[in-house]
Biotite code that builds the C-alpha atoms (Angstrom):
import biotite.structure as struc

atoms = struc.array([
    struc.Atom([-23.543, 1.821, 22.040], chain_id="A", res_id=1, res_name="MET", atom_name="CA", element="C"),
    struc.Atom([-22.132, 1.047, 18.648], chain_id="A", res_id=2, res_name="HIS", atom_name="CA", element="C"),
    struc.Atom([-22.001, -2.340, 16.940], chain_id="A", res_id=3, res_name="LYS", atom_name="CA", element="C"),
    struc.Atom([-18.312, -3.056, 16.277], chain_id="A", res_id=4, res_name="LEU", atom_name="CA", element="C"),
    struc.Atom([-18.789, -4.975, 13.065], chain_id="A", res_id=5, res_name="GLU", atom_name="CA", element="C"),
    struc.Atom([-20.553, -1.943, 11.571], chain_id="A", res_id=6, res_name="ASP", atom_name="CA", element="C"),
    struc.Atom([-17.723, 0.476, 12.402], chain_id="A", res_id=7, res_name="LEU", atom_name="CA", element="C"),
    struc.Atom([-15.484, 0.900, 9.360], chain_id="A", res_id=8, res_name="LYS", atom_name="CA", element="C"),
    struc.Atom([-12.701, 2.286, 11.537], chain_id="A", res_id=9, res_name="ILE", atom_name="CA", element="C"),
    struc.Atom([-12.712, -0.789, 13.779], chain_id="A", res_id=10, res_name="TRP", atom_name="CA", element="C"),
    struc.Atom([-12.654, -3.143, 10.783], chain_id="A", res_id=11, res_name="ASN", atom_name="CA", element="C"),
    struc.Atom([-9.747, -1.219, 9.243], chain_id="A", res_id=12, res_name="LYS", atom_name="CA", element="C"),
    struc.Atom([-7.884, -1.275, 12.569], chain_id="A", res_id=13, res_name="ALA", atom_name="CA", element="C"),
    struc.Atom([-8.375, -5.034, 12.861], chain_id="A", res_id=14, res_name="MET", atom_name="CA", element="C"),
    struc.Atom([-6.979, -5.422, 9.351], chain_id="A", res_id=15, res_name="GLU", atom_name="CA", element="C"),
    struc.Atom([-3.903, -3.349, 10.258], chain_id="A", res_id=16, res_name="VAL", atom_name="CA", element="C"),
    struc.Atom([-3.318, -5.358, 13.443], chain_id="A", res_id=17, res_name="ALA", atom_name="CA", element="C"),
    struc.Atom([-3.458, -8.605, 11.481], chain_id="A", res_id=18, res_name="GLU", atom_name="CA", element="C"),
    struc.Atom([-1.028, -7.252, 8.887], chain_id="A", res_id=19, res_name="GLU", atom_name="CA", element="C"),
    struc.Atom([1.400, -6.127, 11.589], chain_id="A", res_id=20, res_name="VAL", atom_name="CA", element="C"),
    struc.Atom([1.383, -9.611, 13.107], chain_id="A", res_id=21, res_name="TYR", atom_name="CA", element="C"),
    struc.Atom([2.133, -11.125, 9.711], chain_id="A", res_id=22, res_name="LEU", atom_name="CA", element="C"),
    struc.Atom([4.828, -8.540, 8.988], chain_id="A", res_id=23, res_name="LEU", atom_name="CA", element="C"),
    struc.Atom([6.639, -9.194, 12.261], chain_id="A", res_id=24, res_name="THR", atom_name="CA", element="C"),
    struc.Atom([6.651, -12.987, 11.883], chain_id="A", res_id=25, res_name="GLU", atom_name="CA", element="C"),
    struc.Atom([9.859, -12.693, 9.851], chain_id="A", res_id=26, res_name="ASN", atom_name="CA", element="C"),
    struc.Atom([11.679, -10.211, 12.096], chain_id="A", res_id=27, res_name="PHE", atom_name="CA", element="C"),
    struc.Atom([14.928, -11.405, 13.653], chain_id="A", res_id=28, res_name="PRO", atom_name="CA", element="C"),
    struc.Atom([14.369, -13.476, 16.808], chain_id="A", res_id=29, res_name="LYS", atom_name="CA", element="C"),
    struc.Atom([16.394, -10.993, 18.896], chain_id="A", res_id=30, res_name="GLU", atom_name="CA", element="C"),
    struc.Atom([13.597, -8.458, 18.319], chain_id="A", res_id=31, res_name="GLU", atom_name="CA", element="C"),
    struc.Atom([11.003, -10.687, 20.037], chain_id="A", res_id=32, res_name="LYS", atom_name="CA", element="C"),
    struc.Atom([10.984, -8.564, 23.198], chain_id="A", res_id=33, res_name="PHE", atom_name="CA", element="C"),
    struc.Atom([11.886, -5.364, 21.398], chain_id="A", res_id=34, res_name="GLY", atom_name="CA", element="C"),
    struc.Atom([10.352, -4.017, 18.242], chain_id="A", res_id=35, res_name="LEU", atom_name="CA", element="C"),
    struc.Atom([8.128, -7.050, 17.572], chain_id="A", res_id=36, res_name="ILE", atom_name="CA", element="C"),
    struc.Atom([6.468, -6.644, 20.950], chain_id="A", res_id=37, res_name="SER", atom_name="CA", element="C"),
    struc.Atom([6.115, -2.868, 20.563], chain_id="A", res_id=38, res_name="GLN", atom_name="CA", element="C"),
    struc.Atom([4.660, -3.112, 17.060], chain_id="A", res_id=39, res_name="LEU", atom_name="CA", element="C"),
    struc.Atom([2.158, -5.760, 18.039], chain_id="A", res_id=40, res_name="ARG", atom_name="CA", element="C"),
    struc.Atom([1.051, -3.991, 21.219], chain_id="A", res_id=41, res_name="ARG", atom_name="CA", element="C"),
    struc.Atom([0.487, -0.660, 19.486], chain_id="A", res_id=42, res_name="SER", atom_name="CA", element="C"),
    struc.Atom([-1.301, -2.374, 16.578], chain_id="A", res_id=43, res_name="ALA", atom_name="CA", element="C"),
    struc.Atom([-3.629, -4.280, 18.930], chain_id="A", res_id=44, res_name="VAL", atom_name="CA", element="C"),
    struc.Atom([-4.225, -1.162, 21.011], chain_id="A", res_id=45, res_name="SER", atom_name="CA", element="C"),
    struc.Atom([-5.866, 0.628, 18.090], chain_id="A", res_id=46, res_name="ILE", atom_name="CA", element="C"),
    struc.Atom([-8.929, -1.620, 17.560], chain_id="A", res_id=47, res_name="PRO", atom_name="CA", element="C"),
    struc.Atom([-9.037, -2.443, 21.278], chain_id="A", res_id=48, res_name="SER", atom_name="CA", element="C"),
    struc.Atom([-9.494, 1.189, 22.275], chain_id="A", res_id=49, res_name="ASN", atom_name="CA", element="C"),
    struc.Atom([-12.026, 1.752, 19.511], chain_id="A", res_id=50, res_name="ILE", atom_name="CA", element="C"),
    struc.Atom([-13.954, -1.239, 20.858], chain_id="A", res_id=51, res_name="ALA", atom_name="CA", element="C"),
    struc.Atom([-13.765, -0.044, 24.447], chain_id="A", res_id=52, res_name="GLU", atom_name="CA", element="C"),
    struc.Atom([-14.956, 3.420, 23.460], chain_id="A", res_id=53, res_name="GLY", atom_name="CA", element="C"),
    struc.Atom([-17.782, 2.028, 21.361], chain_id="A", res_id=54, res_name="ALA", atom_name="CA", element="C"),
    struc.Atom([-19.002, 0.117, 24.383], chain_id="A", res_id=55, res_name="GLY", atom_name="CA", element="C"),
    struc.Atom([-19.113, 3.175, 26.635], chain_id="A", res_id=56, res_name="ARG", atom_name="CA", element="C"),
    struc.Atom([-22.210, 5.139, 27.548], chain_id="A", res_id=57, res_name="ASN", atom_name="CA", element="C"),
    struc.Atom([-21.505, 8.576, 26.071], chain_id="A", res_id=58, res_name="THR", atom_name="CA", element="C"),
    struc.Atom([-20.063, 10.100, 22.940], chain_id="A", res_id=59, res_name="ASN", atom_name="CA", element="C"),
    struc.Atom([-17.575, 11.934, 25.149], chain_id="A", res_id=60, res_name="GLY", atom_name="CA", element="C"),
    struc.Atom([-16.205, 8.642, 26.461], chain_id="A", res_id=61, res_name="GLU", atom_name="CA", element="C"),
    struc.Atom([-16.082, 7.251, 22.925], chain_id="A", res_id=62, res_name="PHE", atom_name="CA", element="C"),
    struc.Atom([-14.139, 10.329, 21.754], chain_id="A", res_id=63, res_name="ARG", atom_name="CA", element="C"),
    struc.Atom([-11.660, 9.854, 24.595], chain_id="A", res_id=64, res_name="ASN", atom_name="CA", element="C"),
    struc.Atom([-10.942, 6.258, 23.582], chain_id="A", res_id=65, res_name="PHE", atom_name="CA", element="C"),
    struc.Atom([-10.680, 7.273, 19.932], chain_id="A", res_id=66, res_name="LEU", atom_name="CA", element="C"),
    struc.Atom([-8.008, 9.738, 21.042], chain_id="A", res_id=67, res_name="GLY", atom_name="CA", element="C"),
    struc.Atom([-6.111, 6.971, 22.817], chain_id="A", res_id=68, res_name="ILE", atom_name="CA", element="C"),
    struc.Atom([-6.458, 4.777, 19.739], chain_id="A", res_id=69, res_name="SER", atom_name="CA", element="C"),
    struc.Atom([-5.133, 7.591, 17.585], chain_id="A", res_id=70, res_name="ASN", atom_name="CA", element="C"),
    struc.Atom([-2.107, 7.938, 19.859], chain_id="A", res_id=71, res_name="GLY", atom_name="CA", element="C"),
    struc.Atom([-1.409, 4.239, 19.384], chain_id="A", res_id=72, res_name="SER", atom_name="CA", element="C"),
    struc.Atom([-1.636, 4.709, 15.623], chain_id="A", res_id=73, res_name="SER", atom_name="CA", element="C"),
    struc.Atom([1.127, 7.327, 15.815], chain_id="A", res_id=74, res_name="TYR", atom_name="CA", element="C"),
    struc.Atom([3.234, 4.924, 17.877], chain_id="A", res_id=75, res_name="GLU", atom_name="CA", element="C"),
    struc.Atom([2.669, 2.224, 15.289], chain_id="A", res_id=76, res_name="LEU", atom_name="CA", element="C"),
    struc.Atom([3.532, 4.581, 12.444], chain_id="A", res_id=77, res_name="TYR", atom_name="CA", element="C"),
    struc.Atom([6.822, 5.496, 14.141], chain_id="A", res_id=78, res_name="THR", atom_name="CA", element="C"),
    struc.Atom([7.707, 1.872, 14.838], chain_id="A", res_id=79, res_name="GLN", atom_name="CA", element="C"),
    struc.Atom([6.952, 0.840, 11.260], chain_id="A", res_id=80, res_name="LEU", atom_name="CA", element="C"),
    struc.Atom([9.243, 3.589, 9.965], chain_id="A", res_id=81, res_name="LEU", atom_name="CA", element="C"),
    struc.Atom([11.936, 2.399, 12.350], chain_id="A", res_id=82, res_name="LEU", atom_name="CA", element="C"),
    struc.Atom([11.602, -1.148, 11.045], chain_id="A", res_id=83, res_name="SER", atom_name="CA", element="C"),
    struc.Atom([12.396, 0.197, 7.559], chain_id="A", res_id=84, res_name="ILE", atom_name="CA", element="C"),
    struc.Atom([15.339, 2.280, 8.810], chain_id="A", res_id=85, res_name="LYS", atom_name="CA", element="C"),
    struc.Atom([16.763, -0.765, 10.603], chain_id="A", res_id=86, res_name="LEU", atom_name="CA", element="C"),
    struc.Atom([16.322, -2.860, 7.435], chain_id="A", res_id=87, res_name="ASN", atom_name="CA", element="C"),
    struc.Atom([14.106, -5.339, 9.250], chain_id="A", res_id=88, res_name="LEU", atom_name="CA", element="C"),
    struc.Atom([11.557, -5.319, 6.435], chain_id="A", res_id=89, res_name="ARG", atom_name="CA", element="C"),
    struc.Atom([11.619, -3.703, 2.992], chain_id="A", res_id=90, res_name="PRO", atom_name="CA", element="C"),
    struc.Atom([9.661, -0.525, 2.274], chain_id="A", res_id=91, res_name="GLU", atom_name="CA", element="C"),
    struc.Atom([7.578, -2.426, -0.259], chain_id="A", res_id=92, res_name="SER", atom_name="CA", element="C"),
    struc.Atom([6.077, -4.515, 2.562], chain_id="A", res_id=93, res_name="LEU", atom_name="CA", element="C"),
    struc.Atom([5.779, -1.751, 5.156], chain_id="A", res_id=94, res_name="VAL", atom_name="CA", element="C"),
    struc.Atom([4.465, 1.136, 3.037], chain_id="A", res_id=95, res_name="ASN", atom_name="CA", element="C"),
    struc.Atom([1.022, -0.393, 2.414], chain_id="A", res_id=96, res_name="PRO", atom_name="CA", element="C"),
    struc.Atom([0.544, -0.723, 6.180], chain_id="A", res_id=97, res_name="ILE", atom_name="CA", element="C"),
    struc.Atom([1.790, 2.840, 6.724], chain_id="A", res_id=98, res_name="LEU", atom_name="CA", element="C"),
    struc.Atom([-0.839, 4.035, 4.241], chain_id="A", res_id=99, res_name="SER", atom_name="CA", element="C"),
    struc.Atom([-3.571, 2.223, 6.156], chain_id="A", res_id=100, res_name="LYS", atom_name="CA", element="C"),
    struc.Atom([-2.361, 3.732, 9.431], chain_id="A", res_id=101, res_name="VAL", atom_name="CA", element="C"),
    struc.Atom([-2.610, 7.210, 7.915], chain_id="A", res_id=102, res_name="ILE", atom_name="CA", element="C"),
    struc.Atom([-6.111, 6.354, 6.694], chain_id="A", res_id=103, res_name="GLU", atom_name="CA", element="C"),
    struc.Atom([-7.018, 5.223, 10.232], chain_id="A", res_id=104, res_name="LEU", atom_name="CA", element="C"),
    struc.Atom([-5.780, 8.527, 11.635], chain_id="A", res_id=105, res_name="GLN", atom_name="CA", element="C"),
    struc.Atom([-7.973, 10.455, 9.201], chain_id="A", res_id=106, res_name="LYS", atom_name="CA", element="C"),
    struc.Atom([-10.970, 8.241, 9.989], chain_id="A", res_id=107, res_name="MET", atom_name="CA", element="C"),
    struc.Atom([-10.392, 8.761, 13.704], chain_id="A", res_id=108, res_name="SER", atom_name="CA", element="C"),
    struc.Atom([-10.308, 12.551, 13.413], chain_id="A", res_id=109, res_name="TYR", atom_name="CA", element="C"),
    struc.Atom([-13.471, 12.512, 11.291], chain_id="A", res_id=110, res_name="ALA", atom_name="CA", element="C"),
    struc.Atom([-15.311, 10.249, 13.725], chain_id="A", res_id=111, res_name="LEU", atom_name="CA", element="C"),
    struc.Atom([-14.221, 12.377, 16.700], chain_id="A", res_id=112, res_name="ILE", atom_name="CA", element="C"),
    struc.Atom([-15.565, 15.488, 14.937], chain_id="A", res_id=113, res_name="LYS", atom_name="CA", element="C"),
    struc.Atom([-18.863, 13.780, 14.121], chain_id="A", res_id=114, res_name="SER", atom_name="CA", element="C"),
    struc.Atom([-19.302, 12.732, 17.778], chain_id="A", res_id=115, res_name="LEU", atom_name="CA", element="C"),
    struc.Atom([-18.842, 16.349, 18.930], chain_id="A", res_id=116, res_name="GLU", atom_name="CA", element="C"),
    struc.Atom([-22.148, 17.372, 17.316], chain_id="A", res_id=117, res_name="LYS", atom_name="CA", element="C"),
])
């Protein structure tokens, strides 16, 4: 098992989830059950799946949950881009989060590769 607080990828994912919550606080109220919900669920899914995988018994199980987490990061990336296209938040606020999501994707691929050894 892996200690969550020591996993850089989990810490980064927690940071992204927090930033997504803050970003969506100022979305229009009519998006509460739409894009706000989708963004928050995909953002929370990333560290949650990392945590679940870290608590599993084998590296193979951990890799599987990292894959699920990575899928959620692609969902989040898409939803963040959509929030820019719909003018819900300016690029200047969304782009830093997009950069962190890309960094998470790279970290995920690297960790998956390291667990294959």
